N, C-alpha and C positions, 0 to 999 in steps of 0.2 A: 504494500500500500504506500503510495507516494504522499509527501507532505501536503500536496495540493488537494488530496482527497479529504483532508481534515479541515474542520471548521471549528471555531470557538464554541464551546458549550455554553448555553445560556445559564445565567446564575440563578434564575427563578426556580421555584419549587417544581419538580417534575410531576405532572398529573398522574394520579393513580392508574387510570386506564391505560396511559402510555406505558407505564412500568409493567402492567399486566400483559400488554401485547408484545413487548420486546423479546421475551424468551420464545414466543411462538414464531416471531420472525426468524430467529436462529434455527428453529426446527425446519421451517420451510426452506431456508437457504441451504441447510445441510442436505435435504432431499434433492434440491436443484443441483447442488455440487456433485452429488453422486451420479446424477444423470448427465453430467458433463456440460451443464449450462454455464455460460460465462457472465451473462448480464440478465437483470430482471428489472421490470418496470414497477413504479409505484402503483400503477393501476392493477397489475397482477397481484401484488401483495394486498391491496385494499380489498379485493373481493373475498378474501378469507375471513375478514372481520366485518364486512358489510359497512365499511366506512368509505368516505371520499378519498381519492388519492392524495389530496392536499393534506389530509390528516396523517397519512403515511409519511409524507415528506417532513411534517412537523415532528413526528415520532423519531425519524432517523436523524434529524438535526439535533435532537436532544443528546444523542450519543456521540455527537461530534463527527459526522460523516456526511458527505454529499456525493451525488451522482454526477454523471457526465451527460451533457446535452445529447439528446436523441438515442443514446445507448442505454440510459438508465443507471442502475447501480451495479457495480461489480459484485458478483455473487460471493466470491472468495473474500474480497475486500470488506464488504459489509458484514459478512459472517465473522471475520476476524475482529472488526471494530466492536460488534455486539459482544463477542466473547470477552474482549478487554473490558468493556463497560460493565458486564455482569460479573467479571472476575473468574469466569470458568476456564479461561485459558491458562490460569495458574492452578496448580493442583491443591486441593483442599483436603486435609487429612481428617478422617472421621472415625468415631467409634459408634457401635450400635448396642443399645441396652434393651434386652427383651428378645430372647431366642425362641419365640413362638412361631406360629405359621407365617404371620405377616413379616416379622423380623427376618426369618429365614428367606422368604421370597425377595425381600429387599437386598439382602446380602448377595444373593445369587443373580440379581438382575443386572445384566451387563450395560444397560443404557446409562446408568449413573456415572460410569467411567467417562463417557463422552462429555459430561459436564464437569469434569475436573474433580470428581469426588473419589477419593481413595480411602476405603475402609481398611483399618489396620487391626481392629479387634472387635470381638463380640462378647457381651457379658450377660449373665443372668444370675439371679439369686436362688433359683430353684436347684437344689442338690441333684435332682434327677436329670437336669439338662447339662450339668457341668461335664466337661471332657467330651461332650458330643461334638461330632464334626458337622459343620455347615459350610458347604463349599470348601474353600481353602482354609477355613478357620476352625479352631477348637474353642468351644464356649468356655469362658473363664469366669471365676467368681468376682464379685464386686470389690473384694478386698485388694485385687490387683489393679483397680482402676487408676489410682494415683500414679503408680509406677508406669503404666502404659501411656498415660496422658503426658507425663514428663518426658518419656523416651521418644515419643513421636511428635511432640508439639501439636497436639490435637486441637483443631479449631472448631469442629462441629460434633455435636452429640445427637444421635438419632434415637428417639425414645419410642419403643413399641411395646410397652408394658401395659397391663390392665389399668384402667383409670384410677382405681383405688391406690395404686402404687406410684402413679406418675409424678405427683408433686414432690414426694420424697426423693425420687430419682432426679428430678429437676434440681432440687436443693443440693444434692450430692454433686451433680455436674457443675453447678455454679461455684461450689467451693473449690473446684479444680481449675477455676479461672477460664472455663470454656465460655465463649461469648456468643455462640450461635447454637440454637436448639431446633431440631426438626422433629416436631411432636406429632405422633400418629395415635396417641391415646385420646379417646373421646372425651376430653375435658380441657378446660382452660387452665393454663399454668401461670403461676405468679413468679416473677423474677425481677432482679434489679433493672433499672432503666438502661444500663449499658449492655444488657443481654438481649439479643434479637431472637424471638421465637416465631417460627412458622408452623401454624397448626394445619394439619391435614385431616380434618374430621369428615370421614366418609359418610357418617350418619346424617350430618348436616347437608352434605351434597345430595344425598338420596332424598332428604326431606324437601329440598328446593326443587329437585326434578319432579317429585310427586305433586308439589304445589303447582308447577307450570303445566303439568299434564292435566291436572284437575281443572285448572283455569281454561285450558284449551278445549277440553271436553265440554265444559259448561257453555263456552262461546259457540261451539259447533251446534249444540242442542238449541240454542236461542235462534240461530240463523237457518236451521234446517227446516 
């Protein structure tokens, strides 16, 4: 990517909807790159989100990138810029706590590596799960957490424990000075202001889908 491809990032607060779209741009660009495409238009990207192409150009300007007249955006260049913006071009070391079915599936899911996530250890407090193999990992007791965190300079903790245990695990992770938590437990966690928590509550997602489906069914009944 040339210096001419870069533009100054605006200092204003980035809109939430823009932040939500940017990772999806990266996925689309990855698919295009695999197909051998070199350039992509803002209009093409816009149709995935049902927005105007001017909105795509605004989104892309936020990350500090611009396209070329008539050619559009360089697929590889824009993908690289988004990766730099999101921090996924730099490897992030993670641990996972909770060696149940969900935790095991996440550990063995290869797609996380594409976004710079390197899991280095899996933990559980259930004696029956200790020393069990999950992919390339042997489940370890929580007593070894501090040692592993210090050895690998862990930045992210993935929590996949039952909701009753989630807050205690969160507190334990915070004590190890981990500043990013990816929470899959169906509960809201409390942590200091300098700790970022991303909640992936599948029950909430299902509830929203059910609500939209119910609303659409009701509207169809009215106009039928």
